C-alpha positions as CSV (number, residue, x, y, z in Angstrom):
1,M,0.0,0.0,0.0
2,S,1.2,3.5,-0.8
3,V,0.4,6.8,0.9
4,A,0.7,10.0,-1.0
5,R,0.8,13.6,0.1
6,V,-0.2,16.7,-1.9
7,T,1.5,20.1,-1.3
8,E,0.8,23.4,-3.0
9,L,3.6,25.4,-4.6
10,S,3.5,29.0,-6.0
11,C,5.9,29.4,-8.9
12,T,6.8,32.5,-10.9
13,S,8.6,33.3,-14.1
14,T,9.2,36.3,-16.3
15,E,9.1,34.0,-19.4
16,S,5.8,32.0,-19.4
17,F,3.4,29.9,-17.4
18,E,5.0,26.8,-18.7
19,D,8.4,28.0,-17.5
20,A,7.0,28.8,-14.0
21,I,5.4,25.3,-13.8
22,R,8.6,23.6,-15.0
23,Q,10.7,25.5,-12.4
24,G,8.2,24.5,-9.7
25,I,8.3,20.8,-10.6
26,D,12.1,20.8,-11.0
27,R,12.4,22.4,-7.5
28,A,10.0,19.8,-6.0
29,N,12.0,17.0,-7.5
30,R,15.2,18.3,-5.8
31,T,13.4,18.4,-2.4
32,L,10.8,15.6,-2.5
33,R,11.2,12.0,-3.4
34,Q,8.8,10.0,-5.6
35,V,7.0,13.0,-7.2
36,R,4.1,11.5,-9.2
37,S,2.1,14.3,-10.6
38,A,1.2,18.0,-10.6
39,W,-2.1,19.7,-11.1
40,V,-2.3,23.4,-12.1
41,K,-4.7,25.0,-9.7
42,E,-4.4,28.6,-10.7
43,Q,-2.6,30.9,-13.1
44,R,-2.4,34.6,-13.1
45,V,-0.2,37.5,-14.4
46,N,1.3,40.1,-12.1
47,V,2.4,43.4,-13.6
48,R,5.5,44.9,-11.9
49,E,6.7,48.2,-13.2
50,G,5.2,47.4,-16.7
51,A,6.8,43.9,-16.9
52,L,4.8,40.7,-16.8
53,E,5.4,38.0,-14.2
54,F,3.6,34.7,-14.7
55,Q,2.5,32.9,-11.6
56,A,1.2,29.4,-11.3
57,N,-0.1,27.7,-8.2
58,I,0.4,23.9,-8.5
59,L,-0.5,20.9,-6.4
60,V,2.3,18.4,-6.4
61,T,1.6,14.8,-5.4
62,F,4.4,12.6,-4.0
63,V,4.5,9.2,-2.3
64,L,5.6,9.0,1.3
65,E,8.3,6.5,2.2
66,D,7.7,3.7,4.7
């Protein structure tokens, strides 16, 4: 039997939503073991001094170790 946990991450990028999501998953993989999936919960664009900042909130699922 496996037990999984879900944690929410907020990721940002000045490039794109895809880049923000990719950075968030890459970071999760460095910290968490057995990352299985990610669900994009929310996307929004922040405007900072005329520049766009893409933000994605993702839910990352990972399996807990015994």
